[in-house]
C-alpha positions, 0 to 999 in steps of 0.5 A: 449460409450468409444468412446463418453468418449474419444471425450468428454475427448478430447474436455475437454483437448482442452478447458482447454488448451484454458483457460490456453493459454488465461490465460497465455496471460492475465498474460503477458499482465496485469503483465508486463509493456508495457514501455520498457524505464526506467529513468536513475535516478528517477525524483521527478518532474515526480512522482509528475506529475503522482500522481497528474494526478492520484489523480485528475482522482480518484476525478472525477471517478463516482465509487468513488463519495459519498454523498454531493460531497465527495469522497471515500479514496482508499488505492491504490490511495488516501492514498499513494498520501497523504503519498507521495505528502507533501515530493514531494512538499518540494523537488520541493519547492512547497509551496501551496497544490496542487489541488488534495491535496486541493480536497482530504482534503476538501472531507475528512474534510467534511466527518469528520465534518458531520460524524454522518449524512453522510452514510458510503461508502457502506450501505448494511448490510455486509459492512456498519460498516466495511467501516465506520471503514476503513474510520475512520482509514484513515481519522485519518492517512491522517489528522495527516499527514497534521497536522505535520506542526502544533504545535499540531493536528488540530481540524478536525484531533482530531475529526477524531481520536475520531471517529476512537477510537469510532469504536475500538473493545473492546471485542472478538478476534478482541479486540483492532483492527477495522472492515475492509472492505473486498471484498476478494481483496488483499492486502487492502480489504481482510480478512488479511487486518483487521490487516493492519488497526490496524497497520495503526492506530498505524502509525497514533498515532506516526504521531500525536506526543509524546504528543498524547494520554497522558491522561488515555483514550487515554492511555487505547485505545493505549494499546488495540491497541498495544495488538492486534497487538502483539497478532495477529503478529505471524499469519501474512503474511510478508506483514502485518509484514512490517506495524508493523515494520514501526509502531514500530519506533512510538510505542516503545515496539511494536516489540521486538528485537528478533521479529525484527531480525527475520523479517529482516532475513525474508525480506532478504530471500525474496529479489530478485537477482535484489534488489527488492521485489515481492508482491506475495512473501510478500503476498502468496494467497491461494484461488484457483483462486489466487493461479493459477494466482500466478503459471502462473506469476511464469511460465511466469517470470512475478512475478518480483520485483515490486514498491509496495512491494519494496517501502513498504519494503524499507520504513519500514526499514528506518522508523525502523531505519535500518542502511543506509549502510545496504546492503539489504537496499542499494540494495532496494534503488537502485532498486527503483531508477533505475525503474521508468518509463518515465511516472513517475510511478513504476509498480506493478501487481494485486494479484487479476486478469488480468487488462490492465496496461494501463487502469485507473483501471489497474493503481491502483497498480502502483498508490500505488507502485509510492507512496511508492517508493517516500516516500522510496526514499525521506527518502533515500535521506534525511538520506544519504544527497547524490545523489541516485544510478542510473543505469549505461548507457546501464545497463538493467532494472530489467524487460526490458527483456534484 
């Protein structure tokens, strides 16, 4: 009996060792970029090329297709594209919308115009209402961005806001917020994403302009949103608080001075020696599988600074009016400027599992990283009106392994 026990224990130990070894290999493959060469200074044209190619791929990807030729908005690919591409067009002196922007806007505007008849992205009982609410907020934010050149919100953008407000929760613990898509995929489709969604709506309100929501109904809706964000702020991970810092520049009183100072201190503590930030440090995961993944990443030195965390952190500081000469901000901008790869993208790894970074799905996090890095760098350039810092010739990249 004891011999059988020892044999079984030995077999189990071999199996566990094999799983750990396999997982470590997958962590290295999925978390570390395969391209070793990084640009000496960042290229807006290369970033635009990468983002355009990814948006066009998404528009044609079968899993992204929805009713009547429309396409779902993804937080990892479409939203960062919508945030970043207008600034890149200005930088590159491209007057007309790109094909990717045109296809994206045509799809969104069609869904907004036919909102009452088109089904939500997901029609099962568990996901129908949350997916509709999620889409409504993202529609409002993107159409507000593309209305900024106009004197006021375009009618389709106003309609998108109306549709989003109609789905705002008015009672219960979530009063003032929205239901949100939850597939247990951090950071944008998980239980914590409910708060991010509300912060995105606050950003959309700010983008819409000072006159938006001036009527009584609009004032009440925005007040409920502000109350929700303030009430739930203490329980949020650092990543979610970055969205509030970003929104606070557009919504006065949203983040009191003491909380802002405390948040900036937390951001400083999370900044890595190379000047960047790591997504796992901003959004630690506690589920067993994800906690094990985080452990392996740390053990393999694969939780390095990434473009998603660094881009969002730098952007939030810039939008909130942090002094451009602030050392923490300067180091973050410098990290972004020297970590664009030859393809035009910035790297980030998934919080949820192992993916080949060279595959289309494996690029989702790099899509987000590239979009947020571009916005942050464009804003830095506009604020400084000077060339961005570049890595000295021969200096190693943060993840080159040199």
